[in-house]
Short mmCIF file of the C-alpha atoms (twelve columns), coordinates in Angstrom:
data_MODEL
# 
_entry.id   MODEL 
# 
loop_
_atom_site.group_PDB 
_atom_site.id 
_atom_site.type_symbol 
_atom_site.label_atom_id 
_atom_site.label_alt_id 
_atom_site.label_comp_id 
_atom_site.label_asym_id 
_atom_site.label_seq_id 
_atom_site.Cartn_x 
_atom_site.Cartn_y 
_atom_site.Cartn_z 
_atom_site.pdbx_PDB_model_num 
ATOM 1   C CA . UNK A 1   174.773 -65.924  137.089 1 
ATOM 2   C CA . UNK A 2   176.333 -62.488  136.578 1 
ATOM 3   C CA . UNK A 3   175.986 -62.396  132.789 1 
ATOM 4   C CA . UNK A 4   172.189 -62.536  132.743 1 
ATOM 5   C CA . UNK A 5   171.855 -61.271  129.199 1 
ATOM 6   C CA . UNK A 6   173.855 -64.225  127.898 1 
ATOM 7   C CA . UNK A 7   172.393 -66.876  130.182 1 
ATOM 8   C CA . UNK A 8   171.044 -69.750  128.108 1 
ATOM 9   C CA . UNK A 9   168.415 -72.346  128.890 1 
ATOM 10  C CA . UNK A 10  170.949 -74.847  130.156 1 
ATOM 11  C CA . UNK A 11  172.260 -72.342  132.692 1 
ATOM 12  C CA . UNK A 12  168.772 -71.848  134.098 1 
ATOM 13  C CA . UNK A 13  167.871 -75.532  134.192 1 
ATOM 14  C CA . UNK A 14  171.120 -76.604  135.856 1 
ATOM 15  C CA . UNK A 15  171.520 -73.641  138.211 1 
ATOM 16  C CA . UNK A 16  171.545 -75.937  141.261 1 
ATOM 17  C CA . UNK A 17  174.312 -78.180  139.883 1 
ATOM 18  C CA . UNK A 18  177.997 -77.633  140.617 1 
ATOM 19  C CA . UNK A 19  180.266 -77.867  137.561 1 
ATOM 20  C CA . UNK A 20  182.037 -79.713  136.097 1 
ATOM 21  C CA . UNK A 21  179.078 -81.787  134.908 1 
ATOM 22  C CA . UNK A 22  177.617 -83.168  131.664 1 
ATOM 23  C CA . UNK A 23  174.087 -82.999  130.305 1 
ATOM 24  C CA . UNK A 24  172.042 -84.661  127.594 1 
ATOM 25  C CA . UNK A 25  169.115 -82.771  126.135 1 
ATOM 26  C CA . UNK A 26  166.509 -85.496  125.651 1 
ATOM 27  C CA . UNK A 27  164.475 -83.386  123.219 1 
ATOM 28  C CA . UNK A 28  167.519 -83.043  120.975 1 
ATOM 29  C CA . UNK A 29  168.431 -86.709  121.492 1 
ATOM 30  C CA . UNK A 30  164.962 -87.825  120.364 1 
ATOM 31  C CA . UNK A 31  164.975 -85.441  117.397 1 
ATOM 32  C CA . UNK A 32  168.354 -86.768  116.293 1 
ATOM 33  C CA . UNK A 33  167.082 -90.335  116.639 1 
ATOM 34  C CA . UNK A 34  164.068 -89.514  114.464 1 
ATOM 35  C CA . UNK A 35  166.344 -87.962  111.844 1 
ATOM 36  C CA . UNK A 36  168.536 -91.070  111.749 1 
ATOM 37  C CA . UNK A 37  165.454 -93.247  111.239 1 
ATOM 38  C CA . UNK A 38  164.262 -90.987  108.423 1 
ATOM 39  C CA . UNK A 39  167.641 -91.214  106.712 1 
ATOM 40  C CA . UNK A 40  167.694 -95.024  107.093 1 
ATOM 41  C CA . UNK A 41  164.564 -95.348  104.928 1 
ATOM 42  C CA . UNK A 42  163.162 -98.402  106.647 1 
ATOM 43  C CA . UNK A 43  166.374 -100.330 107.230 1 
ATOM 44  C CA . UNK A 44  167.108 -101.046 110.914 1 
ATOM 45  C CA . UNK A 45  169.773 -99.066  112.747 1 
ATOM 46  C CA . UNK A 46  172.143 -100.972 115.011 1 
ATOM 47  C CA . UNK A 47  173.287 -98.596  117.761 1 
ATOM 48  C CA . UNK A 48  177.041 -98.152  118.178 1 
ATOM 49  C CA . UNK A 49  177.343 -98.306  121.952 1 
ATOM 50  C CA . UNK A 50  180.814 -96.695  121.997 1 
ATOM 51  C CA . UNK A 51  179.120 -93.478  120.886 1 
ATOM 52  C CA . UNK A 52  176.575 -93.524  123.731 1 
ATOM 53  C CA . UNK A 53  178.171 -95.316  126.728 1 
ATOM 54  C CA . UNK A 54  175.081 -94.925  128.879 1 
ATOM 55  C CA . UNK A 55  172.825 -97.921  129.455 1 
ATOM 56  C CA . UNK A 56  169.588 -95.985  129.974 1 
ATOM 57  C CA . UNK A 57  170.089 -93.932  126.802 1 
ATOM 58  C CA . UNK A 58  170.804 -97.095  124.819 1 
ATOM 59  C CA . UNK A 59  167.492 -98.426  126.137 1 
ATOM 60  C CA . UNK A 60  165.748 -95.170  125.221 1 
ATOM 61  C CA . UNK A 61  166.940 -95.333  121.623 1 
ATOM 62  C CA . UNK A 62  166.171 -99.035  121.237 1 
ATOM 63  C CA . UNK A 63  162.593 -98.370  122.371 1 
ATOM 64  C CA . UNK A 64  162.085 -96.190  119.295 1 
ATOM 65  C CA . UNK A 65  160.857 -97.763  116.037 1 
ATOM 66  C CA . UNK A 66  163.698 -98.137  113.574 1 
ATOM 67  C CA . UNK A 67  166.454 -99.139  115.998 1 
ATOM 68  C CA . UNK A 68  167.404 -102.785 116.545 1 
ATOM 69  C CA . UNK A 69  170.460 -104.337 118.146 1 
ATOM 70  C CA . UNK A 70  173.700 -103.082 119.638 1 
ATOM 71  C CA . UNK A 71  177.135 -102.715 118.076 1 
ATOM 72  C CA . UNK A 72  179.448 -103.156 121.085 1 
ATOM 73  C CA . UNK A 73  183.144 -102.397 121.196 1 
ATOM 74  C CA . UNK A 74  184.483 -105.102 123.535 1 
ATOM 75  C CA . UNK A 75  183.362 -108.583 124.489 1 
ATOM 76  C CA . UNK A 76  183.260 -107.789 128.251 1 
ATOM 77  C CA . UNK A 77  180.923 -104.913 127.410 1 
ATOM 78  C CA . UNK A 78  178.729 -107.211 125.317 1 
ATOM 79  C CA . UNK A 79  178.573 -109.810 128.108 1 
ATOM 80  C CA . UNK A 80  177.564 -107.106 130.593 1 
ATOM 81  C CA . UNK A 81  174.897 -105.676 128.279 1 
ATOM 82  C CA . UNK A 82  173.385 -109.118 127.729 1 
ATOM 83  C CA . UNK A 83  173.368 -109.705 131.500 1 
ATOM 84  C CA . UNK A 84  171.347 -106.457 131.756 1 
ATOM 85  C CA . UNK A 85  168.734 -107.647 129.275 1 
ATOM 86  C CA . UNK A 86  170.055 -106.358 125.934 1 
ATOM 87  C CA . UNK A 87  169.759 -108.643 122.940 1 
ATOM 88  C CA . UNK A 88  171.403 -109.046 119.534 1 
ATOM 89  C CA . UNK A 89  174.845 -107.614 120.338 1 
ATOM 90  C CA . UNK A 90  177.514 -107.518 117.640 1 
ATOM 91  C CA . UNK A 91  181.050 -107.021 118.958 1 
ATOM 92  C CA . UNK A 92  182.370 -104.859 116.138 1 
ATOM 93  C CA . UNK A 93  186.076 -105.344 116.819 1 
ATOM 94  C CA . UNK A 94  188.039 -108.598 117.137 1 
ATOM 95  C CA . UNK A 95  188.627 -109.847 120.678 1 
ATOM 96  C CA . UNK A 96  191.661 -111.635 122.088 1 
ATOM 97  C CA . UNK A 97  190.316 -111.578 125.649 1 
ATOM 98  C CA . UNK A 98  190.613 -115.242 126.602 1 
ATOM 99  C CA . UNK A 99  188.817 -114.804 129.916 1 
ATOM 100 C CA . UNK A 100 185.814 -113.164 128.265 1 
ATOM 101 C CA . UNK A 101 185.829 -115.778 125.491 1 
ATOM 102 C CA . UNK A 102 185.731 -118.507 128.133 1 
ATOM 103 C CA . UNK A 103 182.701 -116.872 129.745 1 
ATOM 104 C CA . UNK A 104 180.969 -116.649 126.373 1 
ATOM 105 C CA . UNK A 105 181.826 -120.237 125.511 1 
ATOM 106 C CA . UNK A 106 180.274 -121.516 128.734 1 
ATOM 107 C CA . UNK A 107 177.081 -119.410 128.587 1 
ATOM 108 C CA . UNK A 108 174.514 -120.617 126.019 1 
ATOM 109 C CA . UNK A 109 172.331 -117.528 126.453 1 
ATOM 110 C CA . UNK A 110 175.210 -115.114 125.865 1 
ATOM 111 C CA . UNK A 111 176.365 -117.201 122.911 1 
ATOM 112 C CA . UNK A 112 172.871 -116.899 121.431 1 
ATOM 113 C CA . UNK A 113 172.784 -113.098 121.759 1 
ATOM 114 C CA . UNK A 114 176.392 -112.142 120.968 1 
ATOM 115 C CA . UNK A 115 178.179 -112.211 117.611 1 
ATOM 116 C CA . UNK A 116 181.967 -111.905 117.382 1 
ATOM 117 C CA . UNK A 117 183.840 -110.148 114.605 1 
ATOM 118 C CA . UNK A 118 186.583 -112.104 112.815 1 
ATOM 119 C CA . UNK A 119 188.915 -111.417 109.909 1 
ATOM 120 C CA . UNK A 120 191.567 -114.152 110.138 1 
ATOM 121 C CA . UNK A 121 192.025 -117.855 110.917 1 
ATOM 122 C CA . UNK A 122 193.886 -116.792 114.077 1 
ATOM 123 C CA . UNK A 123 190.667 -115.303 115.425 1 
ATOM 124 C CA . UNK A 124 188.870 -118.573 114.733 1 
ATOM 125 C CA . UNK A 125 191.601 -120.590 116.453 1 
ATOM 126 C CA . UNK A 126 191.440 -118.378 119.520 1 
ATOM 127 C CA . UNK A 127 187.680 -118.726 119.847 1 
ATOM 128 C CA . UNK A 128 187.862 -122.502 119.443 1 
ATOM 129 C CA . UNK A 129 190.632 -122.752 122.041 1 
ATOM 130 C CA . UNK A 130 188.028 -121.976 124.729 1 
ATOM 131 C CA . UNK A 131 186.178 -125.242 123.849 1 
ATOM 132 C CA . UNK A 132 182.682 -123.740 123.485 1 
ATOM 133 C CA . UNK A 133 179.767 -125.799 124.765 1 
ATOM 134 C CA . UNK A 134 177.578 -124.244 122.057 1 
ATOM 135 C CA . UNK A 135 178.200 -122.803 118.610 1 
ATOM 136 C CA . UNK A 136 179.619 -119.292 118.630 1 
ATOM 137 C CA . UNK A 137 178.169 -116.753 116.221 1 
ATOM 138 C CA . UNK A 138 180.730 -114.923 114.083 1 
ATOM 139 C CA . UNK A 139 180.681 -112.083 111.573 1 
ATOM 140 C CA . UNK A 140 183.183 -111.449 108.772 1 
ATOM 141 C CA . UNK A 141 184.799 -108.007 108.773 1 
ATOM 142 C CA . UNK A 142 185.543 -106.705 105.281 1 
ATOM 143 C CA . UNK A 143 187.917 -103.874 104.432 1 
ATOM 144 C CA . UNK A 144 185.755 -101.057 103.050 1 
ATOM 145 C CA . UNK A 145 188.570 -98.553  102.498 1 
ATOM 146 C CA . UNK A 146 189.079 -96.781  99.198  1 
ATOM 147 C CA . UNK A 147 192.285 -97.588  97.323  1 
ATOM 148 C CA . UNK A 148 193.498 -95.787  94.194  1 
ATOM 149 C CA . UNK A 149 196.590 -95.440  92.004  1 
ATOM 150 C CA . UNK A 150 197.638 -99.022  92.504  1 
ATOM 151 C CA . UNK A 151 197.500 -98.771  96.275  1 
ATOM 152 C CA . UNK A 152 199.544 -95.581  96.568  1 
ATOM 153 C CA . UNK A 153 196.456 -93.694  97.758  1 
ATOM 154 C CA . UNK A 154 194.180 -94.980  100.500 1 
ATOM 155 C CA . UNK A 155 191.267 -93.483  102.419 1 
ATOM 156 C CA . UNK A 156 189.498 -95.232  105.270 1 
ATOM 157 C CA . UNK A 157 190.270 -97.052  108.474 1 
ATOM 158 C CA . UNK A 158 192.785 -99.887  108.332 1 
ATOM 159 C CA . UNK A 159 190.711 -102.724 109.674 1 
ATOM 160 C CA . UNK A 160 190.330 -106.115 108.060 1 
ATOM 161 C CA . UNK A 161 192.844 -107.778 105.696 1 
ATOM 162 C CA . UNK A 162 189.862 -109.320 103.869 1 
ATOM 163 C CA . UNK A 163 189.091 -107.191 100.824 1 
ATOM 164 C CA . UNK A 164 188.074 -109.357 97.871  1 
ATOM 165 C CA . UNK A 165 185.314 -111.919 97.277  1 
ATOM 166 C CA . UNK A 166 187.937 -114.653 97.039  1 
ATOM 167 C CA . UNK A 167 189.451 -113.733 100.400 1 
ATOM 168 C CA . UNK A 168 186.010 -113.612 102.005 1 
ATOM 169 C CA . UNK A 169 185.079 -117.000 100.578 1 
ATOM 170 C CA . UNK A 170 188.318 -118.549 101.864 1 
ATOM 171 C CA . UNK A 171 187.604 -117.380 105.400 1 
ATOM 172 C CA . UNK A 172 183.916 -118.316 105.164 1 
ATOM 173 C CA . UNK A 173 184.862 -121.847 104.129 1 
ATOM 174 C CA . UNK A 174 187.265 -122.064 107.062 1 
ATOM 175 C CA . UNK A 175 184.443 -121.096 109.416 1 
ATOM 176 C CA . UNK A 176 182.146 -123.643 107.814 1 
ATOM 177 C CA . UNK A 177 184.612 -126.448 108.574 1 
ATOM 178 C CA . UNK A 178 184.619 -125.688 112.288 1 
ATOM 179 C CA . UNK A 179 181.893 -127.394 114.290 1 
ATOM 180 C CA . UNK A 180 181.776 -124.800 117.080 1 
ATOM 181 C CA . UNK A 181 181.437 -121.709 114.869 1 
ATOM 182 C CA . UNK A 182 178.542 -120.364 112.823 1 
ATOM 183 C CA . UNK A 183 178.842 -117.572 110.257 1 
ATOM 184 C CA . UNK A 184 175.803 -115.288 110.624 1 
ATOM 185 C CA . UNK A 185 176.860 -111.857 109.415 1 
ATOM 186 C CA . UNK A 186 179.119 -109.632 107.375 1 
ATOM 187 C CA . UNK A 187 180.284 -106.122 108.228 1 
ATOM 188 C CA . UNK A 188 182.071 -103.449 106.181 1 
ATOM 189 C CA . UNK A 189 182.563 -99.992  107.692 1 
ATOM 190 C CA . UNK A 190 183.253 -97.222  105.187 1 
ATOM 191 C CA . UNK A 191 184.865 -94.773  107.596 1 
ATOM 192 C CA . UNK A 192 186.133 -92.553  104.771 1 
ATOM 193 C CA . UNK A 193 182.483 -91.736  104.019 1 
ATOM 194 C CA . UNK A 194 180.712 -92.214  107.340 1 
ATOM 195 C CA . UNK A 195 183.321 -90.529  109.504 1 
ATOM 196 C CA . UNK A 196 184.700 -87.722  107.330 1 
ATOM 197 C CA . UNK A 197 182.673 -84.545  106.924 1 
ATOM 198 C CA . UNK A 198 182.424 -83.402  103.318 1 
ATOM 199 C CA . UNK A 199 182.108 -79.704  104.167 1 
ATOM 200 C CA . UNK A 200 185.144 -78.716  106.273 1 
ATOM 201 C CA . UNK A 201 184.870 -75.035  107.217 1 
ATOM 202 C CA . UNK A 202 187.050 -72.515  105.427 1 
ATOM 203 C CA . UNK A 203 188.595 -74.978  102.978 1 
ATOM 204 C CA . UNK A 204 186.576 -75.303  99.750  1 
ATOM 205 C CA . UNK A 205 189.379 -77.106  97.903  1 
ATOM 206 C CA . UNK A 206 189.588 -79.789  100.583 1 
ATOM 207 C CA . UNK A 207 185.794 -80.083  100.580 1 
ATOM 208 C CA . UNK A 208 185.818 -80.687  96.830  1 
ATOM 209 C CA . UNK A 209 188.562 -83.309  97.150  1 
ATOM 210 C CA . UNK A 210 186.661 -85.116  99.909  1 
ATOM 211 C CA . UNK A 211 183.445 -85.187  97.890  1 
ATOM 212 C CA . UNK A 212 185.233 -86.569  94.841  1 
ATOM 213 C CA . UNK A 213 186.908 -89.249  96.952  1 
ATOM 214 C CA . UNK A 214 183.639 -90.171  98.650  1 
ATOM 215 C CA . UNK A 215 181.723 -90.382  95.373  1 
ATOM 216 C CA . UNK A 216 184.342 -92.669  93.846  1 
ATOM 217 C CA . UNK A 217 184.579 -94.736  97.016  1 
ATOM 218 C CA . UNK A 218 180.803 -95.153  97.135  1 
ATOM 219 C CA . UNK A 219 180.668 -96.453  93.571  1 
ATOM 220 C CA . UNK A 220 183.581 -98.833  94.130  1 
ATOM 221 C CA . UNK A 221 182.196 -100.168 97.399  1 
ATOM 222 C CA . UNK A 222 178.701 -100.780 96.038  1 
ATOM 223 C CA . UNK A 223 180.152 -103.122 93.445  1 
ATOM 224 C CA . UNK A 224 182.729 -104.814 95.658  1 
ATOM 225 C CA . UNK A 225 180.527 -105.233 98.731  1 
ATOM 226 C CA . UNK A 226 177.748 -106.613 96.572  1 
ATOM 227 C CA . UNK A 227 180.044 -109.226 95.006  1 
ATOM 228 C CA . UNK A 228 181.424 -110.218 98.417  1 
ATOM 229 C CA . UNK A 229 177.981 -110.621 99.943  1 
ATOM 230 C CA . UNK A 230 176.754 -112.702 97.005  1 
ATOM 231 C CA . UNK A 231 179.810 -114.958 97.189  1 
ATOM 232 C CA . UNK A 232 179.506 -115.498 100.945 1 
ATOM 233 C CA . UNK A 233 175.744 -116.095 100.777 1 
ATOM 234 C CA . UNK A 234 176.490 -119.066 98.538  1 
ATOM 235 C CA . UNK A 235 178.230 -120.638 101.540 1 
ATOM 236 C CA . UNK A 236 176.272 -119.391 104.551 1 
ATOM 237 C CA . UNK A 237 172.839 -118.077 105.434 1 
ATOM 238 C CA . UNK A 238 173.680 -114.549 106.565 1 
ATOM 239 C CA . UNK A 239 171.301 -112.972 109.046 1 
ATOM 240 C CA . UNK A 240 172.636 -109.457 108.488 1 
ATOM 241 C CA . UNK A 241 175.000 -107.352 106.408 1 
ATOM 242 C CA . UNK A 242 176.047 -104.257 108.332 1 
ATOM 243 C CA . UNK A 243 177.505 -101.092 106.899 1 
ATOM 244 C CA . UNK A 244 177.803 -97.367  107.288 1 
ATOM 245 C CA . UNK A 245 177.782 -94.977  110.192 1 
ATOM 246 C CA . UNK A 246 176.144 -91.712  111.200 1 
ATOM 247 C CA . UNK A 247 177.743 -89.784  108.348 1 
ATOM 248 C CA . UNK A 248 176.724 -92.163  105.564 1 
ATOM 249 C CA . UNK A 249 173.337 -93.579  106.583 1 
ATOM 250 C CA . UNK A 250 171.344 -92.283  103.606 1 
ATOM 251 C CA . UNK A 251 174.057 -93.464  101.191 1 
ATOM 252 C CA . UNK A 252 174.664 -96.904  102.672 1 
ATOM 253 C CA . UNK A 253 170.982 -97.909  102.830 1 
ATOM 254 C CA . UNK A 254 170.753 -97.574  99.038  1 
ATOM 255 C CA . UNK A 255 172.816 -100.735 98.631  1 
ATOM 256 C CA . UNK A 256 170.722 -103.854 98.156  1 
ATOM 257 C CA . UNK A 257 173.404 -105.965 99.795  1 
ATOM 258 C CA . UNK A 258 173.218 -104.022 103.072 1 
ATOM 259 C CA . UNK A 259 170.450 -105.114 105.434 1 
ATOM 260 C CA . UNK A 260 171.185 -102.745 108.340 1 
ATOM 261 C CA . UNK A 261 173.245 -99.676  109.151 1 
ATOM 262 C CA . UNK A 262 175.163 -98.669  112.238 1 
ATOM 263 C CA . UNK A 263 174.888 -95.284  113.957 1 
ATOM 264 C CA . UNK A 264 175.467 -93.852  117.394 1 
ATOM 265 C CA . UNK A 265 177.257 -90.509  117.224 1 
ATOM 266 C CA . UNK A 266 174.240 -88.962  115.551 1 
ATOM 267 C CA . UNK A 267 172.241 -89.333  118.760 1 
ATOM 268 C CA . UNK A 268 174.520 -86.889  120.623 1 
ATOM 269 C CA . UNK A 269 175.660 -84.998  117.491 1 
ATOM 270 C CA . UNK A 270 179.169 -83.982  118.573 1 
ATOM 271 C CA . UNK A 271 181.071 -81.218  116.800 1 
ATOM 272 C CA . UNK A 272 182.825 -83.450  114.213 1 
ATOM 273 C CA . UNK A 273 179.409 -84.095  112.689 1 
ATOM 274 C CA . UNK A 274 178.672 -80.420  112.034 1 
ATOM 275 C CA . UNK A 275 180.426 -80.495  108.681 1 
ATOM 276 C CA . UNK A 276 178.292 -82.711  106.428 1 
ATOM 277 C CA . UNK A 277 176.172 -81.473  103.541 1 
ATOM 278 C CA . UNK A 278 173.748 -84.393  103.644 1 
ATOM 279 C CA . UNK A 279 172.201 -83.939  107.083 1 
ATOM 280 C CA . UNK A 280 171.876 -81.704  110.105 1 
ATOM 281 C CA . UNK A 281 171.664 -82.627  113.774 1 
ATOM 282 C CA . UNK A 282 171.112 -80.865  117.079 1 
ATOM 283 C CA . UNK A 283 173.815 -80.900  119.759 1 
ATOM 284 C CA . UNK A 284 172.416 -83.081  122.545 1 
ATOM 285 C CA . UNK A 285 175.422 -83.766  124.796 1 
ATOM 286 C CA . UNK A 286 177.364 -80.929  126.414 1 
ATOM 287 C CA . UNK A 287 179.467 -80.320  129.495 1 
ATOM 288 C CA . UNK A 288 179.932 -77.270  131.713 1 
ATOM 289 C CA . UNK A 289 183.163 -76.098  133.343 1 
ATOM 290 C CA . UNK A 290 183.444 -73.347  135.971 1 
ATOM 291 C CA . UNK A 291 185.468 -70.173  135.550 1 
ATOM 292 C CA . UNK A 292 188.110 -70.255  138.302 1 
ATOM 293 C CA . UNK A 293 190.541 -67.465  137.253 1 
ATOM 294 C CA . UNK A 294 190.678 -64.173  135.396 1 
ATOM 295 C CA . UNK A 295 194.385 -63.851  134.506 1 
ATOM 296 C CA . UNK A 296 193.902 -60.573  132.631 1 
ATOM 297 C CA . UNK A 297 191.745 -58.678  130.154 1 
ATOM 298 C CA . UNK A 298 190.149 -60.886  127.513 1 
ATOM 299 C CA . UNK A 299 191.056 -64.173  129.177 1 
ATOM 300 C CA . UNK A 300 189.502 -66.514  131.733 1 
ATOM 301 C CA . UNK A 301 190.574 -69.929  133.014 1 
ATOM 302 C CA . UNK A 302 188.158 -72.814  133.514 1 
ATOM 303 C CA . UNK A 303 188.687 -75.927  135.609 1 
ATOM 304 C CA . UNK A 304 189.679 -79.028  133.604 1 
ATOM 305 C CA . UNK A 305 188.840 -79.333  129.932 1 
ATOM 306 C CA . UNK A 306 191.504 -81.645  128.506 1 
ATOM 307 C CA . UNK A 307 188.988 -84.078  127.065 1 
ATOM 308 C CA . UNK A 308 190.755 -84.772  123.772 1 
ATOM 309 C CA . UNK A 309 189.046 -87.039  121.261 1 
ATOM 310 C CA . UNK A 310 190.690 -90.004  119.561 1 
ATOM 311 C CA . UNK A 311 191.954 -89.779  116.008 1 
ATOM 312 C CA . UNK A 312 194.691 -87.771  114.298 1 
ATOM 313 C CA . UNK A 313 196.013 -85.125  116.707 1 
ATOM 314 C CA . UNK A 314 195.053 -81.547  116.039 1 
ATOM 315 C CA . UNK A 315 192.592 -78.764  116.906 1 
ATOM 316 C CA . UNK A 316 189.654 -80.708  115.469 1 
ATOM 317 C CA . UNK A 317 189.996 -83.229  118.315 1 
ATOM 318 C CA . UNK A 318 189.584 -80.649  121.083 1 
ATOM 319 C CA . UNK A 319 186.252 -79.838  122.731 1 
ATOM 320 C CA . UNK A 320 184.645 -76.698  121.357 1 
ATOM 321 C CA . UNK A 321 183.678 -73.783  123.631 1 
ATOM 322 C CA . UNK A 322 179.982 -73.464  122.840 1 
ATOM 323 C CA . UNK A 323 178.463 -70.886  125.170 1 
ATOM 324 C CA . UNK A 324 179.020 -68.037  125.574 1 
ATOM 325 C CA . UNK A 325 180.044 -67.571  121.949 1 
ATOM 326 C CA . UNK A 326 183.366 -66.049  121.010 1 
ATOM 327 C CA . UNK A 327 185.811 -68.007  123.186 1 
ATOM 328 C CA . UNK A 328 188.929 -69.692  121.838 1 
ATOM 329 C CA . UNK A 329 191.900 -71.642  123.156 1 
ATOM 330 C CA . UNK A 330 195.296 -70.244  123.978 1 
ATOM 331 C CA . UNK A 331 197.593 -71.432  121.200 1 
ATOM 332 C CA . UNK A 332 200.340 -72.307  123.668 1 
ATOM 333 C CA . UNK A 333 198.176 -74.297  126.085 1 
ATOM 334 C CA . UNK A 334 195.100 -75.706  124.360 1 
ATOM 335 C CA . UNK A 335 192.761 -77.791  126.531 1 
ATOM 336 C CA . UNK A 336 194.516 -78.534  129.806 1 
ATOM 337 C CA . UNK A 337 194.483 -81.465  132.200 1 
ATOM 338 C CA . UNK A 338 193.357 -79.386  135.211 1 
ATOM 339 C CA . UNK A 339 192.812 -75.909  133.788 1 
ATOM 340 C CA . UNK A 340 192.135 -74.332  130.411 1 
ATOM 341 C CA . UNK A 341 192.626 -70.643  129.549 1 
ATOM 342 C CA . UNK A 342 190.143 -69.189  127.070 1 
ATOM 343 C CA . UNK A 343 190.504 -65.943  125.113 1 
ATOM 344 C CA . UNK A 344 188.010 -63.701  123.396 1 
ATOM 345 C CA . UNK A 345 185.673 -60.759  123.936 1 
ATOM 346 C CA . UNK A 346 183.203 -62.981  125.808 1 
ATOM 347 C CA . UNK A 347 185.812 -63.574  128.497 1 
ATOM 348 C CA . UNK A 348 185.384 -60.030  129.818 1 
ATOM 349 C CA . UNK A 349 181.717 -60.735  130.542 1 
ATOM 350 C CA . UNK A 350 182.494 -63.806  132.624 1 
ATOM 351 C CA . UNK A 351 183.110 -63.742  136.354 1 
ATOM 352 C CA . UNK A 352 184.572 -66.224  138.807 1 
ATOM 353 C CA . UNK A 353 182.036 -69.019  139.261 1 
ATOM 354 C CA . UNK A 354 180.312 -68.546  135.892 1 
ATOM 355 C CA . UNK A 355 180.114 -71.454  133.478 1 
ATOM 356 C CA . UNK A 356 181.419 -72.159  130.027 1 
ATOM 357 C CA . UNK A 357 179.617 -74.831  128.024 1 
ATOM 358 C CA . UNK A 358 181.538 -77.132  125.683 1 
ATOM 359 C CA . UNK A 359 180.778 -79.729  123.030 1 
ATOM 360 C CA . UNK A 360 183.049 -82.726  122.730 1 
ATOM 361 C CA . UNK A 361 184.620 -83.428  119.351 1 
ATOM 362 C CA . UNK A 362 183.263 -86.999  119.381 1 
ATOM 363 C CA . UNK A 363 180.330 -88.655  121.094 1 
ATOM 364 C CA . UNK A 364 180.709 -91.386  123.697 1 
ATOM 365 C CA . UNK A 365 184.239 -90.473  124.758 1 
ATOM 366 C CA . UNK A 366 182.734 -87.645  126.802 1 
ATOM 367 C CA . UNK A 367 181.241 -90.277  129.100 1 
ATOM 368 C CA . UNK A 368 184.698 -91.464  130.138 1 
ATOM 369 C CA . UNK A 369 185.129 -88.166  132.018 1 
ATOM 370 C CA . UNK A 370 181.767 -88.071  133.839 1 
ATOM 371 C CA . UNK A 371 179.972 -90.691  135.909 1 
ATOM 372 C CA . UNK A 372 176.568 -89.055  135.459 1 
ATOM 373 C CA . UNK A 373 174.603 -87.473  132.638 1 
ATOM 374 C CA . UNK A 374 172.029 -84.934  133.813 1 
ATOM 375 C CA . UNK A 375 168.963 -85.223  131.602 1 
ATOM 376 C CA . UNK A 376 167.115 -82.131  130.395 1 
ATOM 377 C CA . UNK A 377 163.627 -81.952  128.923 1 
ATOM 378 C CA . UNK A 378 162.262 -78.576  127.942 1 
ATOM 379 C CA . UNK A 379 163.001 -76.162  130.764 1 
ATOM 380 C CA . UNK A 380 163.519 -78.699  133.520 1 
ATOM 381 C CA . UNK A 381 165.782 -81.466  134.723 1 
ATOM 382 C CA . UNK A 382 164.286 -84.875  133.982 1 
ATOM 383 C CA . UNK A 383 166.637 -86.852  136.223 1 
ATOM 384 C CA . UNK A 384 170.059 -88.322  135.701 1 
ATOM 385 C CA . UNK A 385 171.579 -91.426  134.168 1 
ATOM 386 C CA . UNK A 386 174.863 -93.115  135.042 1 
ATOM 387 C CA . UNK A 387 177.420 -93.516  132.292 1 
ATOM 388 C CA . UNK A 388 179.353 -96.749  131.946 1 
ATOM 389 C CA . UNK A 389 181.900 -95.191  134.294 1 
ATOM 390 C CA . UNK A 390 179.133 -94.348  136.739 1 
ATOM 391 C CA . UNK A 391 178.181 -98.024  136.828 1 
ATOM 392 C CA . UNK A 392 181.779 -98.959  137.545 1 
ATOM 393 C CA . UNK A 393 182.471 -100.203 134.020 1 
ATOM 394 C CA . UNK A 394 185.679 -99.292  132.187 1 
ATOM 395 C CA . UNK A 395 185.850 -101.345 129.012 1 
ATOM 396 C CA . UNK A 396 188.546 -99.307  127.226 1 
# 
């Protein structure tokens, strides 16, 4: 590399690799896992597979004390994971995939290991329409969003229509009347706490507003989730009550009603998780792009880079140039499909063929752009692991 003074450890370790490529620092991954376990205070962590999307790294995390079970994002994914030896897989989003439901209904082992999320009688009807040969495990999804001012203000993901104890009991009773279904769990994801950083940079007024909202939402949800769980437990023997996410682990585990928490992004620690006051992580997943042009002073162009994250559109959903420091996007182009111009003083130190390292805004979505993760331990490559894409799996 021509900019020897700025060469970091990743440059040295991956010198023989041709970018674009992605890496996972296993030392950082393990440290992040240990921090999640510490924050969970003895309650098991169910790993959100959408935030990892690499089978061998899911196995690595599950081998650590404190992690138990998978939170999958589609039923085909869950069926594949079970076929590969994974157990206790909760599909955390409703499925209307009739083909996958038919496979589940005809496979007693998969039906034993997989739990489906439901929030309406229509979901129950669809599952039963496959004529299961064994009872299908289901989990109630509860709306955990925060609502104020008579519904005029809302924070949190719009998920389930089930919000009150009475609504939960009605659906639980419906499940209980169906011979092929068994209610085993309850889930409530407080995205307005778990997925929203309370320390946005450069905006103290917004930070204060977020913290007030999150404090009020936490108090409201503790009461409401507790009442819902108590009401449903009167009708069914729940095996688990799942809540939280990477950003709320230490808050969610305080609730007596919650038996486990979900987390996944915290293992990679993408850039959206830099802005929380309650915890710190170490970036573990990065990708490198090669410099292919020098259009003029103070600007270079790298190959690719348009790996936008899901969520509300805006700069926060773009990957972040990480190394060398001091690079920024062109306001008229942003992150491009096949090339990305970058501005800043560091650009003048870069030459054709040098690398720029990026962090993705979110976690597992990075794996949809690479078929391999190169694994780093200390100052050496420790091998490589295929992503879901690298194993020929495209679930979303």
